[in-house]
Structure formats: structure tokens, C-alpha cells
VOTI-272184 format. One line per 3 residues: number of its first residue (from 1); for each residue z, y, x of C-alpha. Coordinates in pm, 1 decimal. Example, Ala and Ser with C-alpha at 12.3 -4.5 7.8 and 13.67 -1.06 7.14 Angstrom:
BEGIN
1	780.0,-450.0,1230.0 | 714.0,-106.0,1367.0
END
This chain:
BEGIN
1	1380.8,5052.1,1048.7 | 1484.6,5022.6,1417.1 | 1232.4,5130.4,1675.8
4	1379.7,4863.9,1903.9 | 1300.0,4599.7,1650.0 | 940.0,4707.0,1621.9
7	903.8,4723.7,1997.9 | 1053.0,4373.7,2039.8 | 826.8,4231.6,1783.0
10	511.5,4387.6,1924.0 | 600.2,4254.7,2267.5 | 589.1,3902.7,2118.8
13	236.7,3939.8,1974.4 | -26.8,3799.4,2211.3 | -264.1,4054.8,2352.7
16	-535.7,3820.3,2470.5 | -797.3,3588.6,2321.1 | -701.8,3236.9,2214.0
19	-981.5,2995.5,2319.0 | -945.7,2625.8,2379.7 | -576.2,2630.7,2359.0
22	-536.4,2894.5,2625.5 | -460.1,3265.1,2593.6 | -710.1,3450.5,2822.0
25	-844.0,3795.8,2897.4 | -1178.6,3905.0,2776.4 | -1449.1,3808.2,3025.7
28	-1553.2,4160.3,3095.6 | -1193.3,4283.1,3106.4 | -1247.2,4520.8,2809.1
31	-963.3,4624.2,2581.8 | -917.1,4788.0,2236.6 | -633.5,4967.4,2092.2
34	-455.1,4911.8,1758.5 | -308.9,5207.3,1569.6 | -40.4,5262.6,1306.8
37	-212.5,5443.4,1024.6 | 110.9,5600.9,903.6 | 159.7,5787.5,1234.4
40	-170.0,5767.9,1419.2 | 25.2,5625.9,1721.0 | -121.6,5344.7,1933.3
43	95.1,5041.1,1896.8 | -72.2,4786.2,2124.1 | -365.3,4729.7,2346.9
46	-541.0,4388.0,2328.4 | -848.0,4209.5,2462.9 | -1188.6,4315.7,2344.8
49	-1424.8,4011.0,2337.0 | -1785.0,4009.0,2457.1 | -2064.1,3781.9,2326.9
52	-1985.2,3542.6,2609.4 | -1625.2,3513.1,2487.9 | -1751.6,3437.8,2142.5
55	-1974.2,3159.8,2254.3 | -1677.4,3023.1,2468.3 | -1480.7,3005.7,2140.6
58	-1765.4,2812.1,1978.8 | -1778.0,2579.1,2287.8 | -1411.2,2508.1,2237.0
61	-1440.5,2450.9,1863.3 | -1743.4,2222.3,1912.7 | -1569.1,2018.2,2179.0
64	-1250.6,1971.7,1966.4 | -1428.7,1892.9,1646.6 | -1477.9,1512.8,1679.0
67	-1118.5,1434.2,1758.9 | -983.5,1668.1,1494.3 | -1223.3,1527.3,1224.1
70	-1097.2,1174.0,1323.4 | -734.2,1277.5,1299.5 | -574.3,1108.8,988.0
73	-546.8,1345.6,695.0 | -176.0,1291.7,670.3 | -128.5,1409.1,1027.1
76	-339.1,1719.5,968.3 | -136.5,1796.7,651.6 | 192.3,1751.8,839.6
79	83.4,2003.8,1101.9 | -4.1,2252.2,835.3 | 332.6,2187.7,669.1
82	508.4,2266.0,1001.0 | 307.8,2584.6,1013.8 | 425.2,2680.3,662.9
85	789.8,2606.4,759.8 | 758.4,2828.0,1072.4 | 605.9,3095.8,865.9
88	911.8,3099.0,635.6 | 1130.5,3122.1,949.1 | 941.2,3423.1,1077.0
91	853.4,3587.4,748.2 | 1028.9,3907.6,830.1 | 849.0,3945.3,1159.0
94	512.5,3888.1,992.9 | 592.3,4136.2,713.5 | 691.8,4404.8,958.8
97	386.7,4349.4,1171.9 | 155.5,4391.1,880.4 | 336.4,4710.6,783.1
100	290.4,4848.6,1134.5 | -74.4,4776.6,1170.4 | -198.0,4809.0,815.9
103	46.3,5045.5,646.9 | 147.7,4866.9,328.4 | 513.8,4908.7,223.1
106	743.0,4645.6,368.6 | 814.0,4503.2,19.6 | 457.7,4434.9,-39.5
109	412.3,4293.8,310.3 | 682.3,4038.5,224.6 | 494.4,3948.8,-87.2
112	180.6,3889.9,126.8 | 376.1,3660.6,358.6 | 481.2,3461.5,45.7
115	125.1,3456.5,-90.7 | -41.6,3376.7,242.5 | 207.6,3103.7,311.9
118	122.7,2930.6,-13.0 | -231.6,2860.7,111.6 | -83.1,2681.5,410.1
121	146.7,2479.9,192.1 | -122.4,2405.0,-69.5 | -376.8,2282.6,164.8
124	-120.5,2084.8,365.7 | -94.9,1886.0,45.2 | -469.3,1871.5,-27.2
127	-558.3,1722.7,312.8 | -463.9,1370.3,203.3 | -635.0,1409.6,-143.9
130	-994.6,1431.2,-25.2 | -1173.4,1167.5,-236.3 | -1491.8,980.2,-276.1
133	-1618.7,718.4,-518.0 | -1755.1,369.0,-526.6 | -1942.0,182.2,-786.5
136	-2257.4,-3.8,-890.2 | -2587.1,174.2,-924.6 | -2737.6,165.0,-1288.4
139	-2988.1,-103.0,-1187.0 | -2707.5,-334.1,-1060.4 | -2896.9,-386.0,-731.5
142	-2638.4,-238.3,-507.2 | -2320.5,-40.9,-464.7 | -2298.4,337.9,-422.9
145	-2040.4,475.7,-179.3 | -1987.3,859.0,-200.5 | -1771.6,1006.1,73.0
148	-1667.3,1349.7,197.0 | -1680.2,1463.0,553.9 | -1578.7,1779.5,736.8
151	-1876.2,2017.1,763.7 | -1812.1,2097.8,1135.0 | -1721.0,2405.2,1341.4
154	-1659.8,2711.2,1122.6 | -1665.5,3082.8,1187.6 | -1423.5,3281.4,978.8
157	-1446.2,3662.2,955.1 | -1149.5,3835.1,783.0 | -1093.1,4189.9,659.8
160	-825.7,4438.9,746.5 | -651.2,4479.2,410.4 | -461.2,4138.9,391.1
163	-416.7,4043.0,754.4 | -220.8,3728.8,691.5 | -343.0,3594.2,359.5
166	-706.1,3622.4,441.4 | -650.8,3429.3,762.6 | -444.8,3152.2,587.3
169	-684.8,3132.4,293.1 | -966.2,3034.3,532.9 | -788.6,2855.9,819.6
172	-576.8,2622.1,607.0 | -850.4,2459.3,404.0 | -1078.9,2427.2,709.1
175	-807.8,2251.1,908.9 | -710.6,2030.7,611.8 | -1067.8,1924.8,575.1
178	-1093.1,1830.3,951.1 | -1296.0,2123.2,1064.5 | -1236.7,2334.2,1378.0
181	-1252.3,2708.1,1352.8 | -1326.1,3037.1,1527.4 | -1171.8,3335.6,1356.2
184	-1239.5,3696.0,1407.0 | -994.1,3932.3,1255.8 | -1077.9,4291.8,1168.5
187	-1061.9,4534.5,1458.2 | -823.5,4760.4,1258.2 | -558.2,4489.1,1194.6
190	-593.2,4203.4,1445.1 | -228.6,4160.3,1544.8 | -116.5,3946.1,1247.7
193	-395.3,3694.6,1312.0 | -307.0,3676.2,1681.3 | 55.2,3616.7,1593.5
196	-40.4,3353.5,1334.3 | -249.7,3175.7,1602.3 | 57.5,3155.9,1815.8
199	249.8,3007.9,1523.4 | -21.7,2743.8,1476.3 | 4.9,2661.9,1844.1
202	381.1,2623.8,1807.0 | 323.2,2398.9,1503.9 | 123.9,2157.5,1703.3
205	-240.1,2239.6,1631.3 | -434.8,2075.0,1921.3 | -624.6,2291.2,2176.4
208	-965.1,2409.5,2054.9 | -898.8,2342.2,1683.1 | -822.8,2709.8,1621.2
211	-981.0,2985.2,1839.1 | -929.3,3361.5,1788.4 | -1117.4,3652.4,1935.9
214	-1076.1,4025.8,1875.6 | -1353.2,4268.4,1935.9 | -1468.9,4619.0,1881.0
217	-1834.2,4506.3,1876.7 | -1831.1,4269.8,1586.2 | -2201.9,4236.4,1519.1
220	-2299.7,4185.2,1887.6 | -2038.5,3911.5,1937.4 | -2079.6,3740.5,1594.9
223	-2459.8,3714.9,1577.0 | -2490.7,3471.1,1862.4 | -2230.3,3246.8,1717.3
226	-2396.8,3250.5,1378.1 | -2740.6,3169.4,1520.7 | -2604.0,2885.0,1740.3
229	-2705.5,2552.0,1592.0 | -2361.3,2395.9,1658.3 | -2195.9,2616.9,1404.0
232	-2208.5,2467.7,1055.0 | -2013.0,2694.5,833.7 | -1962.3,3076.5,787.9
235	-1686.3,3229.8,579.6 | -1666.8,3605.1,536.4 | -1454.9,3838.4,336.5
238	-1563.4,4204.2,334.5 | -1826.2,4446.9,204.2 | -2139.0,4332.1,21.8
241	-2380.3,4508.0,265.9 | -2224.8,4326.3,564.5 | -2219.6,4002.1,375.3
244	-2594.1,4034.5,297.7 | -2669.9,4081.4,671.5 | -2459.9,3778.4,762.5
247	-2639.9,3568.5,497.8 | -2972.2,3659.4,649.3 | -2841.5,3541.8,990.9
250	-2693.7,3225.3,844.1 | -3020.9,3132.9,679.1 | -3179.1,3047.7,1017.0
253	-2941.0,2756.4,1069.0 | -2905.5,2679.7,697.2 | -2527.3,2734.9,726.8
256	-2279.9,2650.8,459.1 | -2155.8,2996.3,349.6 | -1861.4,3134.9,159.3
259	-1884.4,3507.2,77.5 | -1602.2,3704.5,-78.3 | -1758.2,4052.2,-112.4
262	-1712.1,4376.8,-295.3 | -1564.4,4430.4,-644.8 | -1565.3,4687.8,-922.7
265	-1301.3,4549.4,-1152.9 | -1282.7,4665.6,-1516.1 | -943.3,4691.4,-1673.5
268	-996.7,4692.6,-2055.8 | -721.0,4810.1,-2284.7 | -781.5,4758.6,-2658.9
271	-617.1,4951.4,-2934.2 | -397.0,4657.9,-3026.7 | -270.3,4606.0,-2675.3
274	108.5,4603.5,-2588.7 | 103.2,4932.9,-2399.0 | 422.2,4858.2,-2211.8
277	261.0,4546.6,-2068.0 | -66.3,4715.9,-2017.8 | 89.8,4999.3,-1813.1
280	291.7,4757.0,-1603.6 | -34.3,4551.6,-1550.6 | -230.6,4870.3,-1463.9
283	21.9,4973.9,-1195.9 | 12.7,4629.0,-1041.1 | -369.8,4595.5,-1063.3
286	-436.9,4941.5,-925.9 | -166.4,5033.5,-669.0 | -96.2,4700.0,-514.1
289	-177.7,4738.9,-146.1 | -231.9,5107.1,-205.5 | -539.7,5025.2,-408.2
292	-703.5,4863.7,-100.7 | -786.2,4531.1,-249.6 | -1110.3,4377.2,-376.8
295	-921.2,4271.9,-685.2 | -789.4,4633.6,-753.3 | -874.8,4758.6,-1094.5
298	-1148.2,5018.0,-1048.6 | -1235.1,5136.6,-1396.2 | -980.7,5164.1,-1676.0
301	-1179.0,5121.3,-1991.2 | -931.5,5223.2,-2268.3 | -986.5,5248.4,-2638.9
304	-992.3,5605.1,-2746.1 | -709.4,5565.1,-2994.4 | -462.6,5475.8,-2719.3
307	-629.2,5648.0,-2423.0 | -414.3,5961.0,-2422.2 | -87.4,5761.8,-2454.4
310	-192.5,5522.3,-2183.2 | -286.4,5807.0,-1953.9 | 47.4,5977.9,-2014.6
313	241.4,5666.0,-1946.3 | 56.9,5572.8,-1622.0 | 76.7,5935.5,-1502.4
316	448.2,5935.7,-1551.7 | 478.3,5611.4,-1346.9 | 244.1,5744.3,-1072.9
319	435.8,6067.8,-1030.5 | 748.6,5862.2,-954.7 | 594.0,5694.9,-649.5
322	720.7,5778.0,-306.1 | 472.3,5827.3,-26.1 | 559.0,5748.6,331.0
325	554.6,5497.7,620.3 | 596.5,5147.8,479.3 | 906.3,5071.3,682.8
328	1109.2,5349.1,511.5 | 1334.4,5267.8,226.9 | 1189.6,5328.2,-124.9
331	834.9,5393.7,-14.1 | 581.2,5268.3,-266.9 | 260.2,5425.5,-132.5
334	177.5,5386.8,228.0 | -123.2,5534.8,418.2 | -486.4,5436.7,378.0
337	-623.0,5253.6,664.6 | -809.8,5542.1,830.4 | -953.6,5896.5,770.5
340	-1277.7,5754.9,641.0 | -1084.9,5591.8,346.4 | -913.6,5927.9,274.7
343	-1246.1,6107.7,273.7 | -1404.5,5846.6,42.5 | -1120.5,5873.8,-208.5
346	-1140.9,6251.4,-203.8 | -1517.7,6243.4,-252.1 | -1506.8,6005.4,-546.9
349	-1236.6,6212.7,-723.8 | -1414.1,6539.9,-644.5 | -1740.9,6409.5,-792.3
352	-1570.9,6283.0,-1112.6 | -1389.2,6602.9,-1169.7 | -1706.0,6812.9,-1103.3
355	-1880.0,6601.9,-1372.9 | -1608.5,6684.5,-1626.7 | -1322.2,6436.9,-1576.0
358	-954.8,6568.9,-1604.7 | -721.8,6549.6,-1305.5 | -383.9,6445.4,-1439.8
361	-196.7,6403.1,-1112.5 | -258.3,6381.9,-740.5 | -610.1,6436.3,-614.9
364	-547.8,6555.0,-259.9 | -505.7,6421.2,93.6 | -153.9,6452.7,244.3
367	-116.2,6657.5,559.1 | -66.3,6436.6,873.3 | 39.9,6273.0,1071.3
370	-111.7,5951.9,922.3 | -381.8,5896.3,671.0 | -228.0,5943.1,329.0
373	-385.5,6025.2,-8.5 | -188.1,6116.2,-312.4 | -175.7,5848.5,-595.2
376	-408.1,5987.4,-843.7 | -492.0,5965.5,-1221.1 | -806.9,6101.7,-1366.0
379	-922.3,6067.6,-1730.7 | -1229.1,6111.3,-1940.9 | -1454.4,6000.0,-1656.1
382	-1815.0,6073.7,-1752.1 | -2103.8,5831.1,-1727.0 | -2294.1,5865.8,-1399.2
385	-1982.2,5947.1,-1201.9 | -1982.6,5772.1,-854.4 | -1632.5,5643.9,-917.0
388	-1774.2,5417.4,-1191.0 | -2012.0,5245.9,-952.3 | -1852.9,5251.9,-609.0
391	-1549.6,5053.2,-504.1 | -1262.1,5301.8,-473.9 | -1028.9,5120.9,-223.8
394	-763.3,5377.8,-268.9 | -480.5,5480.9,-504.0 | -698.4,5640.5,-772.2
397	-674.0,5530.0,-1137.3 | -983.9,5641.1,-1342.5 | -980.1,5617.5,-1723.5
400	-1300.4,5584.0,-1929.7 | -1259.8,5588.7,-2315.9 | -1446.9,5350.1,-2546.0
403	-1466.8,5298.0,-2930.2 | -1602.8,4941.5,-2989.4 | -1565.4,4609.7,-2834.1
406	-1945.8,4592.5,-2765.9 | -1915.5,4920.2,-2583.6 | -1624.9,4809.7,-2374.5
409	-1820.6,4489.0,-2275.5 | -2121.0,4693.8,-2189.0 | -1928.1,4937.7,-1971.6
412	-1734.5,4655.1,-1803.8 | -2049.4,4461.0,-1718.7 | -2249.5,4760.2,-1606.8
415	-2209.1,4687.9,-1237.7 | -2372.8,4466.4,-974.3 | -2023.4,4320.0,-893.1
418	-1840.8,4054.7,-1078.1 | -1519.9,3959.3,-892.4 | -1237.0,4003.7,-1144.2
421	-1163.0,4169.3,-1479.2 | -847.3,4252.5,-1671.8 | -816.2,4260.6,-2052.6
424	-514.8,4367.2,-2260.0 | -518.7,4275.6,-2629.3 | -286.7,4098.7,-2874.7
427	-581.7,3954.8,-3066.4 | -627.8,3585.3,-2953.6 | -984.6,3558.1,-3080.9
430	-1081.8,3878.9,-2911.7 | -925.1,3765.6,-2583.2 | -1129.8,3446.9,-2614.2
433	-1447.8,3642.2,-2674.4 | -1378.5,3857.5,-2363.6 | -1340.1,3544.5,-2151.6
436	-1689.5,3443.8,-2262.2 | -1848.2,3783.7,-2238.5 | -1720.8,3942.3,-1912.5
439	-1930.1,3866.9,-1612.4 | -1664.3,3802.8,-1359.2 | -1547.9,3492.6,-1164.9
442	-1185.0,3564.2,-1242.4 | -998.1,3726.9,-1532.1 | -653.3,3833.9,-1610.7
445	-572.4,3822.2,-1987.1 | -264.3,4039.9,-2040.7 | -171.9,4005.5,-1668.2
448	-244.1,4240.2,-1390.9 | -239.6,4010.3,-1084.5 | -440.6,3687.3,-1086.6
451	-441.2,3555.0,-726.1 | -275.8,3218.9,-664.8 | -326.5,2960.2,-388.0
454	-372.0,2686.4,-654.3 | -657.5,2880.1,-829.8 | -1023.3,2915.8,-721.8
457	-1072.6,3271.9,-596.5 | -1427.8,3417.4,-605.6 | -1679.7,3614.2,-793.8
460	-2013.1,3625.3,-964.5 | -2320.9,3836.0,-897.4 | -2294.8,4039.5,-576.7
463	-1930.4,3976.7,-537.1 | -1994.8,3658.7,-348.9 | -2050.3,3288.9,-314.7
466	-1806.8,2999.1,-313.9 | -1437.4,2980.7,-381.2 | -1123.2,2994.7,-186.6
469	-799.0,2831.4,-297.1 | -737.5,2563.1,-553.2 | -886.4,2216.7,-553.2
472	-1220.5,2380.7,-507.6 | -1130.8,2558.3,-183.2 | -1121.5,2245.2,40.1
475	-1467.8,2142.1,-78.9 | -1615.2,2455.1,82.7 | -1543.0,2279.3,415.9
478	-1666.5,1934.2,322.4 | -2014.3,1776.8,296.0 | -2111.1,1483.6,76.7
481	-2263.9,1157.5,202.5 | -2410.0,887.6,-28.4 | -2454.7,537.9,108.7
484	-2616.1,241.6,-74.7 | -2501.0,-100.1,13.8 | -2651.2,-435.5,-101.1
487	-2521.1,-601.9,-418.1 | -2238.6,-819.7,-297.1 | -2300.1,-1077.5,-573.1
END
């Protein structure tokens, strides 16, 4: 990959805050640096917002809301469609930008551009499908009118691991519903969101409808926005502990909330599974995004009869991976986001091995530059191991054997999280039972990737509240009004 191409792209990315349709410096003149995790090099310096900047963004969103809410749904949808078309034109730029600031291989970054773009296209179509209902009340004394209305200014907080898709998954339904937004991307990967805001500006989104600030002091800047009575919606993707704190803050204003939080996904392989499909699914479910996904399979619960063969096959596949900077040809495993992530992966593997697990391959950090960790397979993970209860967020595949269906269900559900599960079996009745018995908001039956813009994404238990995507996604940004009118007859 040409260094000139990267330099030219980074020069196009805004380095300021986007508030009220204007690119502006942070009020206090502060800046923060963005680094390439594959090299440790600083790639850009951008504005670092203060609490005053955050409230200025809310001012802009509040001022723009009445006009945007009154904009015809078709017009809102057409603006989103123009944004989708522009994203297709600039897809290579967005893919490269994500690889630079987050580290994922370029092929996967291209996949994220396609996935993230689908939310823009999907909700461009949903904007004109917001429905209500009309009909007589049961007593016949009047007519009931049920209508849907945009909830108001929204605060969207996105994580670092999918810099484009997490932004489009929140911005697109909000705009389709008639809401205005303030979005705060993660400090580690803010450039993609800034560049997407520029794209939205080019697509014709009116001033103040989308506002973006970047900051190194997220809590200090976010809390005044959340506690301001003008804000009506909070959407957050990130860790459960942070989500819990945000919910406490949101309770004061009784905000509508969407929370996509942590996961601890079980990947269950029964003795009758097609192992070729199961191994393919395991590689996709575990190593996509270098394992840094809330939907990543965390615990591979494999029937004892096939556990050794499954482990042999996945180990063979993992040993064929190529580690390196994501812009390089043939790289399949890029860096973890930072040194903390490397240390966490090493600690979880070390704890499991100390408790009796077998290390099949990997298990070590890679010497710098960059924050790399070897793709790893460990088997015979023992009960009580930290890796069975903590989200790994790294390229570590941990196998736990089981003997009965009931045991598999017990192990799978033995977690406070319930985002997604994966099951491989050729038995149709067993597959149906697992749909009923696993305590997760999503499930892949004989598939290793479930995310889709047309499907409701979200979890049970401590994995969150609400849904993103699908027909359900736009309703997170709408509120219902019931009106009774006199009987016209």
C-alpha cells in the first residue's frame, strides 16, 4: 500500500469538530492524537472537545430538530440514499481509513464498508414506511388515531471496533425517523466517523442535523449532555459497566435508551454437526475483526466425541494465518487495538493454562512495533477459568468439552450476558430446541455470522436493551401518540 495514498487520504479527513454545520476547533484549543496500532505511529491530530463543545453540539441539534422532524419522510430517505451512493463511491477510502486507525485487514475493512452501508440504504427505505393506525374504539363512541413521532435530539456513543458500521447503524435510523443527532466516536478510532460526517454534509444533510465531537475526556463531556432536559434519546455501544453508568445518568431525564453491551457468545458443536461447516463457522465467528467484536464466539462448547477432531482442524486453520499490518497483501490477523488488549488476552490464556487447559497453538504477544497477539487455540478449558466468564476481545479460541445436550445448554447459559449464540447440529429438532433454550437475543444455527441490516441486532440479560437494524431499529427513535376523536357519525 502506497504511503502517498495514505497521506493523501488522511489529509482529507477533517480534524475539527462538526457542530451546527460548521467545522470548528475545540473551544479550549485542545487536541488529541490518533495512532496506528500496527506501527504505534501517530497518524493525525484532531480537536479534543470540552464540556462546552458538547453542549454546543446539543444546542445545534435542538435548534435543527423542529425543521428536520417536519421534513417529508421521502426527502429524508432520499438524502440517506445519496449518502449510501457516496459511500459506494468512496468505499476504498473508508476501508483504508479503518485499517489505518483500527488495524483490521483491508479485506475485512471492505466488508465493513459494505455492511455499514447497508444500514444507510435500509433506513433510507424505512423512512417513508413509518406507520400509524386509525379505527373505532370498542365502545363505538369515537375514533382512535395512533401516530408515530420522532423522539427528539439523540446522543449516540460508538465504540472503536467497527468505526463505520457502528456510526451508520445509529445515525441512519435516527435521521430516517426525523431525529437530530450528536455522535461521539471512540477516542481510539474517531477518523472514520469524522470522514462520514463530511460525507453526510456532501449528501445534503442540513446544518445541525448531525453533529460530531471527538474527545479524550468522554465522561466529563458526555454527562452534561445526558443530564440536559433537551436530550431525549441515548444510544450506546460498549462495555456493560460503562452502559450501567450511562443508564444511571439517563434515568434522571427518563431518556429513551438503546444499549448494546458486552457479550460472551457460546459456540456449540454437537456430535452430529457437519465439522467442515462448523470449522468454517468457528473461524468466522472467532477471528473476524481479530476477535474484537461483541458477537465474537467466546466459548467453544464441543461434544467430547468430536472435540479432538474439531480442535485439530481449527488449529490447522489458525496456524495458516498471516500476522501483519492490515494494508499488506495476504494479512489475515492485524494488531489488537492497544497494549491493554494484548495484556488482557495474555492474562486470560495464562489463567486457563495454569488451571489445566492445553495450549494447541499461539499464546504469546508478538514483539513490536505494534500491538499484536498470536492467534491462539486452547482446549480442555476447566470450569472456573476466567476465559469462560470474561469477554476475550482477541484472537483466542477456547474449547470446552461436553457430553449431553442439557450440559451444553447449562454451560452456554452460565453467563450474565446474552447477546448471540451459535449452534451446529444436523438434527432439526435439536436445532429448534436450542432456539428455545439458549438465552440470547440472536442465534446462528449452522452459520457463523448473523449480523444483517435487515435484522434486529441486540441482546438479552446484561447484553443490553433495544434493537438496532431491521424494522425494529427505526422504532427506537420514535414515540407513540394516541388521539381520540369524536364519533363522526
